[in-house]
C-alpha positions in Angstrom: 4.2 -25.7 -15.9 2.0 -23.2 -13.9 2.7 -22.5 -10.2 -0.7 -23.8 -9.3 -0.1 -27.1 -11.1 3.3 -27.6 -9.5 1.8 -26.9 -6.1 -1.0 -29.5 -6.5 1.5 -32.1 -7.6 3.4 -31.9 -4.3 2.6 -34.5 -1.7 1.7 -32.8 1.6 0.9 -36.0 3.4 -2.8 -35.3 4.0 -5.5 -37.9 3.3 -7.6 -35.7 0.9 -6.9 -35.0 -2.8 -4.2 -32.4 -3.1 -6.2 -30.0 -5.3 -9.0 -30.0 -2.8 -6.7 -29.3 0.1 -5.0 -26.5 -1.7 -8.4 -25.0 -2.8 -9.8 -25.1 0.8 -6.8 -23.7 2.5 -6.2 -21.1 -0.2 -9.5 -19.5 0.5 -9.2 -19.3 4.3 -8.2 -16.0 6.1 -4.5 -15.6 6.9 -5.2 -15.7 10.6 -6.8 -19.1 10.3 -3.8 -20.5 8.5 -1.5 -19.1 11.2 -3.4 -21.1 13.8 -3.3 -24.3 11.7 0.4 -23.9 10.6 2.0 -25.9 13.4 -0.7 -28.6 13.8 1.3 -30.9 11.5 4.5 -31.0 9.6 2.6 -31.4 6.3 0.5 -28.3 6.8 3.6 -26.4 7.8 5.3 -27.3 4.5 2.2 -26.4 2.6 1.7 -23.0 4.2 5.3 -22.0 3.7 5.4 -23.1 0.1 6.0 -20.0 -2.1 3.5 -21.2 -4.7 0.8 -21.6 -2.0 1.6 -18.2 -0.5 1.0 -16.6 -4.0 -2.2 -18.6 -4.5 -3.5 -17.6 -1.1 -2.6 -13.9 -1.7 -4.4 -14.0 -5.1 -7.6 -15.3 -3.4 -7.3 -12.6 -0.7 -7.0 -9.8 -3.2 -10.5 -10.7 -4.5 -11.9 -9.9 -1.1 -12.7 -6.5 0.3 -9.6 -5.0 2.0 -9.6 -3.9 5.6 -8.7 -0.3 6.6 -6.0 -0.1 9.2 -3.8 2.5 10.8 -0.5 2.0 12.6 1.9 4.3 14.4 5.2 4.0 16.1 5.7 5.5 19.5 8.4 8.0 18.4 6.7 8.9 15.0 3.5 8.4 13.2 4.4 7.9 9.6 2.8 4.8 8.2 3.8 3.8 4.6 1.7 2.1 2.0 0.8 -1.5 2.5 1.8 -4.3 0.1 0.5 -7.9 0.2 -0.3 -7.9 3.9 2.8 -6.0 4.9 2.8 -2.7 6.7 5.6 -0.2 7.4 6.0 2.5 10.1 9.1 4.6 10.6 10.6 7.3 12.7 13.9 9.1 12.2 16.2 6.1 12.5 14.3 2.9 11.9 11.7 1.2 9.8 9.5 -1.6 11.3 7.9 -3.9 8.7 5.0 -5.8 10.1 2.6 -8.6 9.0 -0.3 -8.1 11.4 -1.9 -11.4 10.7 1.2 -13.6 11.2 2.5 -11.2 13.9 6.0 -11.3 12.3 8.1 -8.2 12.0 11.6 -6.9 11.0 13.3 -3.8 12.3 15.5 -2.1 9.7 17.9 0.7 10.7 18.5 3.5 8.3 22.0 4.7 7.5 23.5 7.4 9.6 23.0 10.1 6.9 19.5 11.5 6.5 17.0 9.7 8.7 14.5 12.6 8.6 10.8 12.3 9.4 10.0 13.6 5.9 11.9 10.8 4.2 9.8 9.3 1.4 9.6 5.5 2.0 7.6 2.8 0.3 7.3 -1.0 0.2 6.6 -3.0 -2.9 7.2 -6.3 -4.7 9.5 -6.8 -7.6 7.3 -8.4 -10.2 10.2 -10.4 -11.8 12.2 -11.6 -8.8 9.1 -11.7 -6.5 11.2 -10.1 -3.7 9.9 -7.3 -1.5 11.8 -4.1 -1.4 11.8 -1.0 0.8 12.5 2.2 -1.2 13.8 5.2 0.6 14.0 8.7 -1.0 15.8 11.2 1.3 17.4 14.6 1.3 21.1 14.2 2.3 21.2 18.0 3.1 17.9 19.3 4.4 19.3 22.8 4.7 19.3 23.0 0.8 15.8 21.7 0.3 14.0 23.7 -2.4 17.2 25.1 -3.9 17.5 25.0 -7.7 19.6 22.0 -8.7 19.4 20.3 -5.3 18.6 16.6 -5.6 17.2 13.8 -3.4 18.9 10.4 -3.2 17.4 7.0 -3.3 18.4 3.6 -1.7 16.7 0.2 -1.6 16.6 -2.6 1.0 15.6 -6.2 -0.1 13.5 -8.1 2.4 15.2 -11.5 2.1 16.1 -14.4 4.4 19.8 -13.6 3.6 20.7 -11.2 6.4 23.7 -10.0 4.5 21.6 -7.8 2.3 21.7 -4.1 3.3 20.8 -0.8 1.8 21.7 -0.5 -1.9 22.4 3.0 -3.2 20.5 3.9 -6.4 21.8 7.5 -6.7 20.2 10.9 -7.4 16.5 11.1 -8.0 15.7 13.1 -11.2 12.4 14.3 -9.7 11.3 16.2 -6.6 8.8 14.0 -4.8 6.1 15.5 -2.6 7.2 14.7 0.9 3.6 14.4 2.0 2.5 12.2 -0.8 1.6 8.6 0.2 3.3 6.1 -2.1 1.2 3.5 -3.9 2.4 0.0 -5.0 0.9 -1.4 -8.2 2.2 -4.3 -10.3 5.9 -4.1 -9.5 6.2 -0.3 -9.3 5.9 2.5 -6.7 4.1 5.7 -7.6 4.3 9.1 -6.0 3.1 12.7 -6.7 5.8 15.2 -7.6 6.3 18.3 -5.5 4.2 21.0 -7.1 6.5 23.8 -5.7 10.0 22.4 -5.9 9.7 20.2 -9.0 10.5 22.5 -11.9 8.7 20.6 -14.7 5.1 21.3 -13.9 3.8 18.9 -16.5 5.1 16.0 -14.5 2.5 15.1 -11.8 3.0 11.4 -11.2 6.4 9.5 -11.1 7.0 5.8 -11.1 9.9 3.7 -9.6 10.2 0.3 -11.3 11.2 -2.1 -8.6 13.0 -4.5 -11.0 15.2 -2.2 -13.1 15.3 0.3 -10.1 14.7 3.4 -12.2 12.4 6.5 -12.0 10.3 7.9 -14.8 7.4 10.3 -15.1 4.1 8.9 -16.4 1.1 10.6 -18.0 -1.8 11.8 -15.7 -5.4 12.7 -16.3 -5.3 16.0 -18.3 -7.9 17.6 -16.1 -5.6 17.2 -13.1 -2.8 19.2 -14.6 -3.6 22.4 -12.7 -5.0 20.8 -9.5 -3.3 21.1 -6.2 -1.6 18.0 -4.9 -3.4 18.3 -1.6 -6.8 17.7 -3.3 -5.6 14.5 -4.9 -4.9 11.0 -3.6 -3.3 7.9 -5.3 -4.9 4.5 -4.7 -5.6 1.2 -6.2 -8.9 -0.2 -7.6 -9.3 -3.5 -9.5 -5.5 -4.0 -9.2 -4.8 -0.8 -11.2 -3.4 2.6 -10.2 -6.2 5.2 -9.5 -6.2 8.9 -8.9 -8.9 10.5 -6.8 -9.4 14.3 -7.0 -11.6 16.4 -4.9 -13.3 19.4 -6.5 -13.6 21.5 -3.3 -15.9 24.2 -4.7 -18.3 21.8 -6.4 -18.0 19.1 -3.6 -17.4 16.5 -6.2 -15.0 13.5 -6.0 -13.6 12.3 -9.3 -11.8 9.0 -9.5 -9.7 7.9 -12.6 -8.3 4.5 -13.3 -5.1 4.0 -15.2 -5.0 1.5 -18.1 -1.6 0.3 -19.2 -1.1 -1.6 -22.5 2.6 -2.2 -23.2 4.1 1.3 -23.2 0.8 3.2 -23.7 -0.9 4.7 -20.6 -4.5 6.1 -20.7 -6.9 7.2 -17.9 -10.6 6.6 -17.7 -13.0 8.3 -15.3 -14.5 5.6 -13.1 -16.5 7.7 -10.6 -17.9 11.2 -10.4 -19.6 11.5 -7.0 -21.5 14.5 -5.7 -20.7 14.8 -2.0 -23.5 15.7 0.4 -21.1 18.1 2.2 -17.4 18.7 2.3 -16.3 16.2 5.0 -13.1 14.8 3.4 -11.0 17.5 5.1 -8.9 18.5 2.2 -5.2 18.5 3.0 -5.4 15.7 5.6 -5.8 13.0 2.9 -8.1 10.0 2.4 -7.9 6.4 1.0 -10.4 4.4 -0.9 -11.3 0.9 -2.0 -14.2 -1.0 -3.7 -16.4 -3.5 -1.9 -17.3 -6.7 -3.7 -21.0 -5.5 -3.8 -20.0 -2.5 -5.9 -19.7 0.0 -3.0 -16.9 2.6 -3.2 -15.6 3.1 0.3 -13.7 6.4 1.1 -12.0 6.5 4.4 -10.5 9.7 5.9 -9.0 10.3 9.3 -12.4 10.7 11.0 -15.1 9.5 8.6 -16.1 6.6 6.4 -18.1 7.4 3.2 -19.9 4.6 1.4 -21.2 5.1 -2.2 -23.2 2.7 -4.2 -24.6 3.1 -7.7 -28.3 2.0 -7.5 -30.7 4.2 -9.3 -28.6 7.2 -8.3 -26.1 7.3 -5.6 -26.9 6.1 -2.1 -24.7 7.9 0.4 -24.0 6.8 4.0 -21.6 8.8 6.2 -20.3 7.2 9.4 -17.8 8.4 12.0 -15.3 5.7 13.0 -14.8 7.3 16.4 -11.5 9.0 15.8 -10.8 12.7 15.1 -8.7 14.2 12.4 -5.1 14.1 13.6 -5.8 11.5 16.2 -4.6 8.6 14.1 -2.5 8.4 10.9 -4.2 8.3 7.6 -5.7 4.8 7.1 -4.5 2.5 4.4 -6.4 -0.3 2.6 -4.9 -3.6 3.7 -5.2 -7.2 2.5 -4.3 -10.0 4.9 -1.6 -12.5 3.9 0.9 -15.1 5.1 3.8 -13.5 3.3 6.9 -14.2 5.4 9.3 -11.5 6.7 12.1 -13.8 7.9 12.1 -11.9 11.1 10.8 -12.2 14.7 7.3 -13.5 15.6 5.4 -11.7 18.3 3.1 -13.1 20.9 1.2 -9.9 21.1 1.4 -6.4 19.5 2.2 -4.8 22.9 5.7 -6.3 22.5 6.4 -3.7 19.8 6.2 0.2 20.2 3.4 0.2 17.6 -0.3 1.2 17.9 -2.3 -0.9 15.4 -5.9 0.0 14.8 -8.4 -1.6 12.4 -11.3 0.6 11.3 -14.7 -1.2 11.0 -16.4 -0.8 7.6 -20.1 -1.4 7.2 -21.7 -2.1 3.8 -24.4 0.0 2.3 -27.9 -1.6 2.4 -29.9 -1.4 -0.8 
């Protein structure tokens, strides 16, 4: 029996047909459901039902994501977002936040490590459906870059059972780029390898499977083999992993999408965009997403670029009012009511976090 069918068969005590109630609420924004959640016991049970949460999340993924930034007072490293959850961290703690429900959890890292260059990520195990924080760290920073020196990995499960702690995975067989933003897609975390310290230069992208908790290298677009990591950015489009690569000299942005069928991985070029000028600030990074009207949105630290295929490429460049270095790199974010089993805030100022949403405007035909 499908999860949608099981959900609709439950009696939530409301005077409308169950399927109609589920369909209506399932399409509302997360912030609206948060406001309605405590109006009745029946609605509370519905909005906390795991099947409804998944249904609502599936509907929200079809909408255009928001672009947000977040920074912690003592550090400005924001991780990738996953299903409406954001992470920020400093040298000793990780704060996981759902901005729409205003719920958060504070995780403290183990005494060893705790460096600002730790590689952290959040994702969802596609089998158990549990959310996990993955931490890749250097236990001895003084030996970074030495031949044979390895990073280590540990995982934290976000679960209502507070007895869960950090689980040690062991040595990481790859050197991960410490500046690479992680990307979560379909139960796995993806990173770029370190182009200097990773000895096997043919391995550009590595994957960490959140269920079996193992690393492996995956194929990448052949034309990116000799490209510098700072010109590339991982992202997601159409619920698939994508790689965007900026040809600095030509001022061209190429975007590939990964297609995965069983064990076979192929890449297809999705976009080849001629930029009006080089405003992406190579080295500072950028993120991207697709609007439902077909517009590709590329957001850097200080500009928003909108591209729409309509008898050629219509380009609109807007400044979102911040300067490069003023805010962390934005991330594409989808609202949700995914629970964190933590503390609910009355207002964001109760946390040492600065949360900013960047306005995005569509391109007019």
